Rosetta silent file (secondary structure, phi, psi, omega in degrees, C-alpha in Angstrom):
SEQUENCE: XXXXXXXXXXXXXXXXXXXXXXXXXXXXXXXXXXXXXXXXXXXXXXXXXXXXXXXXXXXXXXXXXXXXXXXXXXXXXXXXXXXXXXXXXXXXXXXXXXXXXXXXXXXXXXXXXXXXXXXXXXXXXXXXXXXXXXXXXXXXXXXXXXXXXXXXXXXXXXXXXXXXXXXXXXXXXXXXXXXXXXXXXXXXXXXXXXXXXXXXXXXXXXXX
SCORE:     score description
SCORE:     0.000 S_00000001
   1 L     0.000  132.630  176.470    0.027    0.019   -0.023 S_00000001
   2 E  -120.234  160.516  178.736    1.266    3.486   -0.829 S_00000001
   3 E  -129.859  158.035  173.784   -0.007    6.944    0.228 S_00000001
   4 L  -113.102   13.362 -177.368    0.129   10.440   -1.104 S_00000001
   5 L   -59.845  -33.929 -175.542   -0.317   11.858    2.469 S_00000001
   6 L   -78.095   -9.897 -177.709    3.272   13.191    2.573 S_00000001
   7 H   -55.738  -40.703 -177.683    2.858   15.298   -0.560 S_00000001
   8 H   -61.155  -27.941  177.941    1.624   18.309    1.458 S_00000001
   9 H   -64.781  -38.758  178.130    4.982   18.330    3.409 S_00000001
  10 H   -77.409  -33.826  178.112    6.848   18.885    0.209 S_00000001
  11 H   -65.038  -40.233  178.497    4.300   21.272   -1.146 S_00000001
  12 L   -98.483   11.740 -170.969    4.387   23.523    1.906 S_00000001
  13 E   -57.930  140.401  170.524    8.011   23.089    2.832 S_00000001
  14 E   -83.289  -38.516  176.210    9.914   25.876    4.450 S_00000001
  15 E  -153.494  152.585 -174.324   13.191   24.117    3.530 S_00000001
  16 E  -138.455  118.076  173.815   14.157   20.933    1.750 S_00000001
  17 E  -101.449  136.619 -177.301   17.515   19.148    2.219 S_00000001
  18 E  -125.893  125.077  176.663   18.441   16.589   -0.436 S_00000001
  19 E  -131.606  119.758  179.430   21.186   13.983    0.147 S_00000001
  20 L  -130.947   28.876  179.464   22.052   11.164   -2.302 S_00000001
  21 L   -77.069  155.155 -178.259   25.675   10.579   -1.426 S_00000001
  22 L   -79.579  158.237  176.295   27.090    7.079   -1.090 S_00000001
  23 L   -79.953  121.907 -179.422   28.072    5.525    2.235 S_00000001
  24 E  -118.782  155.527  173.442   31.840    5.585    2.600 S_00000001
  25 E  -118.306  134.803 -177.488   34.406    4.139    5.017 S_00000001
  26 E  -129.188  142.198  168.290   37.639    5.771    5.869 S_00000001
  27 E  -128.720  142.739 -178.498   40.798    4.682    7.615 S_00000001
  28 E  -123.586  124.414  177.324   43.797    6.922    8.471 S_00000001
  29 L   -75.512  171.778 -179.491   47.181    5.277    9.124 S_00000001
  30 L   -67.603  -18.238  176.916   49.598    6.578   11.675 S_00000001
  31 L   -91.692   11.133  179.727   51.472    8.384    8.928 S_00000001
  32 L    70.208   21.478  173.725   48.165   10.127    8.087 S_00000001
  33 L   -78.858  129.438 -178.156   47.683    8.222    4.872 S_00000001
  34 E  -106.084  140.952  173.808   43.977    8.045    4.262 S_00000001
  35 E  -127.939  141.449 -177.427   42.122    5.181    2.505 S_00000001
  36 E  -140.579  149.736  178.654   38.518    5.271    1.588 S_00000001
  37 E  -138.908  137.533  174.693   36.030    2.848    0.058 S_00000001
  38 E   -89.853  136.531  177.623   32.483    3.426   -1.110 S_00000001
  39 L  -104.004   14.212  177.748   29.858    1.044    0.184 S_00000001
  40 L    71.811 -146.064  178.126   27.209    2.196   -2.277 S_00000001
  41 L    73.752   39.112 -179.137   23.874    3.094   -0.764 S_00000001
  42 L   -82.633   54.132  178.077   23.238    6.178   -2.840 S_00000001
  43 L   -80.205  154.119  177.016   19.621    6.430   -1.811 S_00000001
  44 L   -76.779  135.580  177.711   17.705    9.673   -1.911 S_00000001
  45 E  -133.118  130.918 -178.997   17.238   11.184    1.558 S_00000001
  46 E  -119.025  124.581 -179.946   15.004   14.226    2.132 S_00000001
  47 E  -110.024  104.034 -169.446   15.089   16.459    5.217 S_00000001
  48 E  -119.594  130.954 -178.641   11.893   18.604    4.986 S_00000001
  49 E  -117.636  126.883  172.616   10.777   21.239    7.425 S_00000001
  50 E   -86.307  143.032  175.560    7.246   22.663    7.526 S_00000001
  51 L   -68.784  143.046  173.395    6.851   26.214    8.637 S_00000001
  52 L   -77.081  150.376  174.283    5.283   26.987   11.962 S_00000001
  53 L   106.733   -7.396  173.349    2.109   28.952   11.890 S_00000001
  54 E   -67.251  141.739 -170.289   -0.070   27.269    9.373 S_00000001
  55 E   -66.959  135.908  173.758   -3.668   27.151   10.638 S_00000001
  56 H   -55.657  -43.063  178.324   -4.764   23.966   12.364 S_00000001
  57 H   -61.075  -22.156 -177.374   -8.125   24.224   10.593 S_00000001
  58 H   -87.952  -45.511 -176.718   -6.207   24.115    7.312 S_00000001
  59 H   -80.923  -18.677 -167.474   -3.754   21.306    8.255 S_00000001
  60 H   -54.175  -45.651  179.411   -6.080   19.122   10.283 S_00000001
  61 H   -71.102  -29.702  176.865   -7.082   16.655    7.495 S_00000001
  62 H   -70.342  -37.400  178.290   -3.522   16.412    6.257 S_00000001
  63 H   -65.124  -39.058  176.542   -2.199   15.781    9.747 S_00000001
  64 H   -58.721  -48.825  179.764   -4.722   12.945   10.128 S_00000001
  65 H   -63.026  -41.507  179.918   -3.490   11.348    6.929 S_00000001
  66 H   -66.083  -43.223 -177.744    0.169   11.753    7.838 S_00000001
  67 H   -69.505  -32.655  172.863   -0.305   10.321   11.342 S_00000001
  68 H   -63.644  -45.309  177.854   -2.225    7.377    9.785 S_00000001
  69 H   -66.077  -36.565  172.723    0.544    6.706    7.358 S_00000001
  70 L    58.043 -146.445 -175.078    3.050    6.972   10.194 S_00000001
  71 L  -111.335   24.954  178.877    6.625    5.626    9.674 S_00000001
  72 L  -134.520   -5.586 -178.321    5.948    2.340    7.945 S_00000001
  73 L   -96.290  127.068  174.282    3.664    3.205    4.989 S_00000001
  74 E   -64.830  137.628  176.945    5.411    3.937    1.586 S_00000001
  75 E  -120.908  147.575  174.449    4.557    7.309    0.154 S_00000001
  76 E  -106.457  125.401 -173.209    4.816    8.706   -3.342 S_00000001
  77 E  -132.920  150.059  176.106    6.134   12.269   -3.473 S_00000001
  78 L  -131.718  157.436  166.555    7.125   14.872   -6.081 S_00000001
  79 L   -97.979   69.055 -169.648    8.832   18.195   -6.145 S_00000001
  80 L  -111.189    1.446  175.787    5.963   19.473   -8.184 S_00000001
  81 L   -59.137  135.045 -178.218    4.966   22.676   -6.382 S_00000001
  82 L   -61.936  -14.470  176.326    4.967   25.535   -8.905 S_00000001
  83 L   -73.785  -18.009  178.791    7.258   27.387   -6.545 S_00000001
  84 L  -101.573  -35.325 -164.535    9.940   24.818   -7.301 S_00000001
  85 L   -70.753  -10.930  177.089    9.462   23.782  -10.903 S_00000001
  86 L   -86.546  -12.258 -177.556   10.666   27.039  -12.361 S_00000001
  87 L  -143.896  -36.444 -170.872   14.121   26.796  -10.824 S_00000001
  88 L   -73.997  -46.779 -171.697   14.752   23.736   -8.557 S_00000001
  89 L  -138.728   21.613  178.312   14.099   20.841  -10.848 S_00000001
  90 L   -64.306  150.470  169.351   12.985   22.182  -14.240 S_00000001
  91 L   -61.926  132.724 -175.349   14.251   20.453  -17.412 S_00000001
  92 L  -102.560  -13.473 -173.072   17.338   22.359  -18.571 S_00000001
  93 L   -72.081 -174.927 -177.581   17.852   20.910  -22.008 S_00000001
  94 L  -113.339   12.936  175.377   17.000   22.376  -25.350 S_00000001
  95 L   -63.726  162.992 -171.629   14.783   19.717  -26.693 S_00000001
  96 L   -68.028  -25.282  170.844   11.346   20.859  -27.847 S_00000001
  97 L  -153.613 -176.313  177.503    9.888   19.284  -24.678 S_00000001
  98 L   -99.784    6.333  175.715   10.832   16.977  -21.845 S_00000001
  99 L  -106.161  160.764  177.874    8.752   14.066  -23.024 S_00000001
 100 L    97.881   -2.250  177.812    9.404   11.530  -25.606 S_00000001
 101 L   -75.798  130.999  169.954   12.882   10.372  -24.366 S_00000001
 102 E  -128.147  140.561 -176.539   13.525    6.659  -24.619 S_00000001
 103 E  -146.710  149.754  169.591   16.698    4.934  -23.510 S_00000001
 104 E   -84.172  130.234 -176.507   18.251    1.556  -23.093 S_00000001
 105 E  -125.507  146.325  175.438   19.290    0.868  -19.538 S_00000001
 106 L  -123.033  120.750  177.684   21.423   -1.942  -18.059 S_00000001
 107 L   -52.143  128.989 -177.257   21.107   -2.840  -14.453 S_00000001
 108 L    95.308  -14.794  178.631   24.322   -2.077  -12.692 S_00000001
 109 L  -104.046  140.363  177.865   25.623    0.414  -15.173 S_00000001
 110 L   -84.651    9.850 -175.268   25.655    4.203  -14.568 S_00000001
 111 E  -125.410  143.218  166.808   25.107    4.947  -18.285 S_00000001
 112 E  -108.168  154.399  172.123   22.025    5.208  -20.532 S_00000001
 113 E  -120.819  119.115 -179.969   21.953    5.131  -24.231 S_00000001
 114 E   -71.065  132.757  173.841   19.174    7.280  -25.772 S_00000001
 115 E  -110.492  -22.817  175.345   17.269    5.604  -28.609 S_00000001
 116 E  -141.023  140.546  174.822   14.562    8.271  -29.101 S_00000001
 117 L  -151.206  147.512  175.894   14.623   11.926  -28.215 S_00000001
 118 L   -55.333  157.331 -175.116   12.566   15.042  -29.049 S_00000001
 119 L   -68.037  132.133  169.571   13.977   17.042  -31.834 S_00000001
 120 L  -149.311  135.192 -176.419   16.841   19.346  -31.063 S_00000001
 121 L  -114.952    3.340  176.192   19.466   20.663  -33.457 S_00000001
 122 L  -160.162  170.164  178.542   21.596   22.610  -31.049 S_00000001
 123 L    75.737 -132.620 -171.319   22.376   22.950  -27.399 S_00000001
 124 E  -135.043  142.509  167.541   21.799   20.047  -25.068 S_00000001
 125 E   -75.583  -38.384  176.200   19.456   17.086  -24.575 S_00000001
 126 E  -137.021  151.386  171.808   20.219   17.077  -20.846 S_00000001
 127 L  -114.644  155.796  178.349   22.160   19.364  -18.560 S_00000001
 128 L   -56.896  132.663  178.621   24.075   18.278  -15.482 S_00000001
 129 L    98.862  -13.929  177.081   21.644   18.061  -12.578 S_00000001
 130 L   -60.177  143.247  178.799   18.542   17.151  -14.576 S_00000001
 131 E   -91.080  137.371  179.458   16.239   14.553  -12.901 S_00000001
 132 E  -133.401  136.688  174.657   15.399   11.353  -14.861 S_00000001
 133 E  -123.365  134.211 -176.827   12.997    8.548  -13.797 S_00000001
 134 E   -89.650   88.396 -175.863   13.058    5.194  -15.579 S_00000001
 135 L    75.527  173.248 -168.259    9.297    4.793  -16.267 S_00000001
 136 L   -77.425  -14.601  176.668    6.428    5.736  -14.091 S_00000001
 137 L  -123.302   17.974  178.330    7.386    3.293  -11.312 S_00000001
 138 L   -84.668 -178.169  174.946   11.146    3.339  -11.819 S_00000001
 139 L   -79.792  164.350 -179.636   13.923    4.923   -9.734 S_00000001
 140 E  -102.444  136.045  179.319   14.987    8.552   -9.925 S_00000001
 141 E  -133.864  154.304  170.480   18.537    9.457  -11.094 S_00000001
 142 E  -110.577  152.914 -179.050   20.249   12.747  -11.767 S_00000001
 143 E   -84.297  126.365 -176.301   22.396   13.535  -14.801 S_00000001
 144 L   -79.014  -37.156 -174.909   26.107   13.972  -14.012 S_00000001
 145 L  -141.429  153.501 -178.566   27.329   15.821  -17.136 S_00000001
 146 L   -59.919  142.961  176.133   25.744   17.661  -20.028 S_00000001
 147 E  -111.893  106.836 -177.985   24.527   15.629  -22.922 S_00000001
 148 E   -62.414  157.512 -175.893   25.036   17.549  -26.249 S_00000001
 149 L   -59.046  -22.591 -176.785   22.281   17.552  -28.910 S_00000001
 150 L  -102.537   10.153 -178.843   24.363   15.142  -31.062 S_00000001
 151 L  -120.263  148.212  176.382   25.100   12.652  -28.265 S_00000001
 152 L  -112.245    5.622 -177.829   23.070    9.727  -26.952 S_00000001
 153 E   -94.484  124.243 -179.188   25.196    8.880  -23.937 S_00000001
 154 E  -122.609  126.614  172.115   23.814    9.889  -20.497 S_00000001
 155 E  -101.542  131.570 -176.308   25.754    9.361  -17.303 S_00000001
 156 E  -104.959  162.524 -175.276   23.813    9.030  -14.057 S_00000001
 157 L   -74.230   -9.872  175.226   24.774    9.737  -10.494 S_00000001
 158 L  -155.455  166.231 -179.692   24.507    6.010   -9.515 S_00000001
 159 L   -67.250  147.681 -177.877   24.251    2.640  -11.185 S_00000001
 160 L   -62.504  127.017  175.308   20.844    1.639  -12.551 S_00000001
 161 L   -93.549  -22.243 -178.133   18.761   -0.247   -9.964 S_00000001
 162 L   -75.566  165.979  177.077   15.896   -1.056  -12.322 S_00000001
 163 L   -66.513  151.791  176.796   15.691   -4.040  -14.514 S_00000001
 164 L   -59.406  150.180  171.776   17.518   -3.915  -17.840 S_00000001
 165 E   148.072 -167.009  178.011   15.596   -2.906  -20.941 S_00000001
 166 E   -90.300  131.342 -174.055   14.112   -0.007  -22.931 S_00000001
 167 E  -129.022  129.452  168.933   12.729    2.772  -20.683 S_00000001
 168 E   -76.737  128.355 -179.616   10.427    5.687  -21.379 S_00000001
 169 E   -92.060  134.789  168.128   12.074    8.540  -19.389 S_00000001
 170 E  -102.902  137.304 -165.690   10.232   10.876  -17.210 S_00000001
 171 E  -130.260  156.305  172.549   12.080   14.115  -16.640 S_00000001
 172 H    64.076 -136.252 -177.895   12.231   17.240  -14.480 S_00000001
 173 H   -62.193  -18.349 -172.401    9.304   18.102  -12.185 S_00000001
 174 H   -82.055   -9.953 -179.549    7.334   15.067  -13.320 S_00000001
 175 L   -70.712  151.834  178.059    9.569   12.546  -11.578 S_00000001
 176 L  -133.854  149.654  175.598    8.344   10.834   -8.332 S_00000001
 177 E  -114.122  143.969  172.353    9.959    9.019   -5.469 S_00000001
 178 E   -98.112  122.655 -168.325    8.650    6.233   -3.335 S_00000001
 179 E  -133.894  160.682  172.735    9.729    7.008    0.236 S_00000001
 180 E  -118.150  133.417  179.576    9.471    5.884    3.849 S_00000001
 181 E   -88.747  108.742 -178.416    9.156    8.626    6.559 S_00000001
 182 E   -86.813  -23.172  177.841   11.788    7.588    9.094 S_00000001
 183 E  -133.355  117.981 -176.771   11.385   10.617   11.320 S_00000001
 184 L  -116.804  103.129 -172.205    7.928   12.092   11.935 S_00000001
 185 L   -67.260  155.562  179.409    8.032   15.293   14.019 S_00000001
 186 L   -87.749  146.000  177.856    5.376   15.966   16.657 S_00000001
 187 E  -102.921  148.672 -179.424    2.951   18.784   16.119 S_00000001
 188 E  -130.609  148.691  175.528    1.808   21.277   18.577 S_00000001
 189 E  -105.769  131.527  179.618   -1.106   23.752   18.525 S_00000001
 190 E  -139.864  162.933 -179.091   -0.317   27.339   19.723 S_00000001
 191 L    46.818   40.668  170.080   -2.085   30.777   19.654 S_00000001
 192 L    80.598  -54.441 -174.458   -5.362   29.047   19.351 S_00000001
 193 L  -135.356   41.911  178.770   -5.304   27.952   15.586 S_00000001
 194 E  -132.586  158.932 -169.752   -1.732   27.547   14.553 S_00000001
 195 E  -124.040  137.075  173.925    0.465   24.500   14.259 S_00000001
 196 E  -125.909  157.977 -179.974    4.233   24.170   15.075 S_00000001
 197 E  -119.305  140.989 -174.194    6.612   21.226   14.558 S_00000001
 198 L   -94.200   13.966  172.151    9.361   19.964   16.880 S_00000001
 199 L   171.583 -160.969 -176.721   11.718   19.038   13.986 S_00000001
 200 L   -95.870  156.223  164.129   11.998   17.904   10.391 S_00000001
 201 E   -83.031  128.401  175.096   10.377   15.197    8.381 S_00000001
 202 E  -115.058  120.819  179.887   13.045   12.749    7.245 S_00000001
 203 E  -117.303  140.740  175.712   12.307   10.565    4.237 S_00000001
 204 E  -120.321  143.253  174.182   14.367    7.816    2.703 S_00000001
 205 E   -59.286  133.917  178.696   13.887    6.310   -0.706 S_00000001
 206 L   -77.684  125.551 -177.993   12.083    2.931   -0.299 S_00000001
 207 L  -105.866   10.592  179.957   14.296    0.235   -1.613 S_00000001
 208 L  -113.011    0.000    0.000   12.085   -2.797   -1.438 S_00000001
């Protein structure tokens, strides 16, 4: 079962922290030689803070849904608020639109090969930082480096977790993550009809 209850947290966010770095281990020898190894684990992690002061009468149904979902129900979320889509995660390329991209993906590889793309005769198909989802239920990846209009090679920030095959790409604000809320802040009512929170919502990409 999945829920959309957490979407309001992203839509009304005061701040959003995004972390998708890998887990690493370091050892430092007595001569200060450092060795490091990546242990993978490049899951998306969101630290989202709701502002204090939103009316209880406005948030009440959302809080009910959030508390019901709790910390064990998977939720589907997007960065789709119009306040974000013009700058945070908009498609940056020069193709005629951000739909119509198809690519071959190989599980375990951090590279995609575009097989179909909207018409573009100059500029870029993708720019570094663009978000890509492999199909409507696939994982979300970010583009590491610019993809020129005459190139079909896309490098992703992590190896493909989805099954190998041909994928219709969802781009920019249209991507969605399936997440688990690992930290659910308590809410308090103050000044009669306002809500405050005692911390951030922490979401991790669901990996099962």
